Every structure is written in structure tokens, then in C-alpha cells.
N, C-alpha and C positions, 0 to 999 in steps of 0.2 A: 143201520146207521155206520157211516163211514168213520175214519178217522178223524176228520176234520170236521164233522156235521154240527150244524148249528140250529137249533131251534127258534124261530124269529115270533115275537110276541104279535098277535095279529095287528095292532095298531101301527108295528114297525115293519109291515111285510110289503112286497112290490105293489099290491092293491093302492097303498096308502101314498106312495112314491108321486104320483101325480097330483096328488090333492092341493087343496088351496094354500099359499105361503101367506103367512102373516107378515104386515109391513113392518119394516124396522123404525126404530125410533130415528128422527132427523139426527140427532147428534151423532148418534151410530153410525148412520149412513154417510154424513159429512166427515167422522173420522176415517171411516174405509176410504172413501175416495181420496183424502189427504195422504193416508197410508199407501194406497196404489201410486198415487201421482210421485211420491217421495221415491217408492221402488223403482218405478218406472225411470226416473232420473238417475238412480245409483246405477241400474243396470245399462243405461245407455253410456253413462261414464266410464264402466268397465269395460264395455265394448270397445269405445274409443281408445282406452289404453292397451287394450289387445290388439286392436288395429296397429297402433304406432309401434307396439313390441312387435309384431309380425312383418310390418315393413322393415323396421332395423334389423330384423334375423336375415330377411330376405337380401338387403344391403351387404350384411357381414359375409352371408355366402356368396355374393358374388364377388365380393372382394377376395375370399379364400380362393375362390375357382380361377381368378385372374391370376393369382399369386402360383398356384399349381401349374398352371399353364406355362407361366414364366420361367418355374423351377423346370419344368420338364424339356423345354426348349434350352435352357442352360445345361441341362444334364446332355442333350442330345450333342450340342455343341461339342461339350467337353468330351464327349466319348468320340465323336468325329475327329477332332483334334487329336486324341491320343491314338487314333488308328490311322493318323497321316491321311485323312480323307479330305481335310480342308487345305 
């Protein structure tokens, strides 16, 4: 026997895995469906918020990129002026 060996009871073994499933009560099925529907809605809302955050971050990155390019151009012009190239 290995370190994490487990002996299963015969009624819980792999042979019983494909056995018949007992039907669930109607109230339990309805509650499960409602819970899944609510969870699906919450996940969709979270994904919409994440999408908006990603768009905002992308827009911020574009703005920062443009500012960095403008700063590099200004620095280049300043250096050119200091070397009397302009």
C-alpha cells in the first residue's frame, strides 16, 4: 500500500459510478436552477466590469504612450537646440 492509498467500500467503487441516479425532488431541482441562473448573471456582470476595466486600462496606456512620445520629441528638440543643430 502506498502513502496515500485508500480502500473503497464496494458500493462506492468505480463499478457503481455508472449506476442509476435517483431523481431529485422538484423543489430541489427548481432551487438549483434558480441558483445557477443567479450565478450566471453574477458572472456575466463581473465579466462586463472586467471588460470595462480592461478598456479603461488600454485607453490609459495609449494616453501614457502618446505623452512619452511627445516627451521624447521635446527632449530631442531640446538636445538639438543645445548642440546648435537647429
